[in-house]
C-alpha positions as CSV (number, residue, x, y, z in Angstrom):
1,Y,101.1,171.8,100.4
2,I,103.5,168.9,100.9
3,Y,106.1,171.0,102.6
4,E,104.0,173.5,104.6
5,G,100.7,171.7,105.1
6,V,98.9,174.7,103.7
7,L,96.6,174.5,100.7
8,E,96.0,177.6,98.6
9,V,92.5,177.8,97.3
10,D,91.7,180.2,94.4
11,T,88.8,180.9,92.1
12,S,89.8,178.1,89.7
13,S,90.0,175.3,92.4
14,V,87.4,176.2,95.0
15,R,84.5,174.3,93.4
16,S,86.5,171.1,92.8
17,L,88.0,171.3,96.3
18,H,84.6,171.8,97.9
19,K,83.2,168.7,96.0
20,I,86.2,166.6,97.1
21,A,86.0,167.8,100.7
22,T,82.3,167.0,100.9
23,M,82.9,163.6,99.4
24,L,85.6,162.9,102.0
25,Q,83.5,164.3,104.8
26,M,86.0,167.0,105.6
27,T,83.3,169.3,106.8
28,K,85.6,172.2,108.0
29,L,87.3,172.4,104.6
30,A,84.0,172.1,102.7
31,Q,82.7,175.0,104.8
32,Y,85.8,177.1,104.1
33,C,85.3,176.5,100.4
34,Q,81.6,177.3,100.6
35,N,82.2,180.5,102.4
36,F,85.0,181.5,100.0
37,A,82.8,180.8,97.0
38,Q,80.0,182.9,98.5
39,Q,82.4,185.7,99.2
40,L,83.6,185.6,95.5
41,Q,80.0,185.7,94.3
42,E,79.2,188.7,96.5
43,E,82.3,190.5,95.3
44,A,81.4,189.8,91.7
45,E,77.9,191.1,92.2
46,Q,79.3,194.3,93.7
47,A,81.8,194.7,90.9
48,N,79.1,194.3,88.3
49,G,77.0,196.9,90.0
50,V,79.9,199.4,90.4
51,G,81.8,198.5,87.3
52,S,85.4,197.8,88.1
53,G,88.1,199.8,86.4
54,G,90.8,197.2,86.0
55,E,92.0,193.8,86.8
56,G,93.1,193.0,90.3
57,E,94.7,189.9,91.8
58,I,92.9,186.6,91.7
59,P,91.3,186.2,95.1
60,K,92.6,183.2,97.1
61,I,92.7,181.8,100.6
62,S,95.2,179.6,102.4
63,V,93.9,176.8,104.5
64,N,96.1,175.0,107.1
65,L,95.0,171.4,106.7
66,G,96.8,170.3,109.9
67,E,94.5,172.7,111.9
68,L,91.5,171.5,110.0
69,A,92.4,167.8,110.7
70,E,92.7,168.5,114.4
71,A,89.4,170.3,114.5
72,Q,87.7,167.5,112.5
73,V,88.8,164.9,115.2
74,Q,87.4,167.0,118.1
């Protein structure tokens, strides 16, 4: 994040990051985290219904915090 201004959010950090973003009133980041967590839950429910055959990559998103900060100010 320090060099690029981009924060990678994955399954292991999304809940903590959502909590912090909410506490700091970073509404856009909190919404990204909430949407991502919802997407993960839907994918898990689909996988349980279908029965996945193997392990895939850990889902993650990248969030440009500079763009979020600009949107937050507006």
